[in-house]
N, C-alpha and C positions, 0 to 999 in steps of 0.2 A: 117512506119510512126508513131512511138509511140509519137512523139511530138504533134500530132494533137489531141490525145485522152486526155480528162481531167484526172487529177490525181485521183479524187474520184467522179466519176459520180454517180448521184442519179437516181434511177428508182422507179416507183410506183408499189407496189404489186397490184395484182388484188384484188378487193374488194370481200370478201367472202359473200355468202348469209347470213351467221350468223351475220357478221358485219352489213350488211344492215338492216336486220330484228331487230337486237338489237338497232341500232340507231333510227329506227322508233318507236319501243316500248318505248325507253327512251323519245323520243319527245312526245309521247302520254301521258306518265306519267307527264312530265313537263307541258303539257297543262292542266292537271287535278289539278295542284296546286291551293290552294284557294287564289284568288286575291280579293282585296277589294278596294273600293274608286277610287282614281285617278290611282292606279296601275292596276286596272281592264281595264281601257281604254288604258293604255300603254302596256298591255300584248302582247308580240309578239306571233305569231302563230308558235310555235316550229315545229309542224308537217309540216306546209307549207314550212318552211325553209329547213328542212331535205329532204322532198320529192322533192323540186325544185333542191337541190344539187344533189340528185341521178338521177333525170331525165335529168340533164344537163351533168353529168359525166358518167353515165351508162344508156343511153336511151334505149338500147336493153334489159336490164334486169329489169329496173324499169320504168314503163310507165303508160299509162292511166288506164289500168285495175287494177294494184296494187294501184294506187292513189285513184281510186273509192272505192276499198275495205277498204283501210285505212280511207277514208272519212266516210264510213258507221260506222266503229269502232269509229271514233271521234264523230259522231252523237250520238251513243249509250252512249259513255263515258261522253259526254257533256250534255246529255239529251236535245238536241236541236231538231229542226224540222228535221225529218228523210229525209236525202238526201241533206241537206244544205251544209255540209262540203264535201260530195261526189261530188256535182256539182262543188264547188269551187276548190277542189283538182284536179278534172278531167281537168278543164280549165288550172290550174297551170301546170299540167303535159304536156298538149298539148303545152303550151307556152315554157316550158323547153325543150321538145323534138324538137320543131321546131327551137329553137334558140341555141341549144347546140354547134353547130360549131361556131356560132358567138360569144358566150360567152367565148369559149376557146381561141379565138384570143386576148381577152383583158386581162389586168392585173386585179388584185383583186379590185382595186379602180374603174376602169372603169366597171367591172362586176356589182359592187354594183349599179351604176346608171342605168344599163340595167335591173337588176332584180326588181328595184323599180316599173316599169310599170307592171310587172307580178304580184307582190304583190298587187299593187293598183287594178288590175282587180279582184283578189281574194276577196279583201275587199269590192269592189263594189258589187260583187255577194252576199256576206253576207248582205250588206245593202239593196239590192233589195229584197232579200227573206224576210228579217225582215220587210221591208215596205209592202210587199204583205200580210204578216201574221198579223202584228199589226197595220198597217196604218200609221206608222211614221218611220223615219230614225233617228237613234242615231249617229249623225255625229262625236262626239268625239271618238267613237270606231275606226274610220279610222286612229287615231294616232298609232294604233297597226301596221299599214302598215309601218310607219317610223321605229319603233323599230324592226320589222322583217327584214327590209332592213339593218339596222345597225348590226343585228346579222349575216348577210350573210358573212361578212369578217372573224370574229372570228371562225365561224363554218367551213368555207372553209379552214382556216389555220389549225384548229385542225384535220379535216379529212385528209388533205394532209400530215400532220405530222405523223399520224397513218399509212398512206399507203406508206410513204417513206422508201426506203431500200437502204442502202449503198452497193456498189458493190466494191469488192476488185479487183484491176487491176493487180495483180501479174502475171496473166497468159497472159497478152497482150504484 
């Protein structure tokens, strides 16, 4: 039944550990870029977007433990309160691992609306920790939740394109 098989099916390559670690390190470097003024409030959390992508697409390899460790690295790199990012990324990883089957059911546009809630939870954790430490909440920084959500689709397309592999059908 060769007529049932597509002409050029596409498969995804398994994500190597090197690719996952490199993407997380690049995200940490992007988070460390100097942002000022209104751009600081609009800055997406690149690490959160990358960690959520890997927690939803490879939940058995990238999970809560790795998210906590990356969060500690982000705390050190950002010189923020020790454990703030670790707590937020741990909750993010838990949400991604719990919803990974649900997110794979949707197309990219629908996934974006679903991950908005997870990013909102992450930013609320940042706000609550900041409120406990400084006594006030900087509400404009929650705009980063929107930019992180908008970054979900391009990052997902880019990672999928890197992992796509064309299969030659000559043997079928």
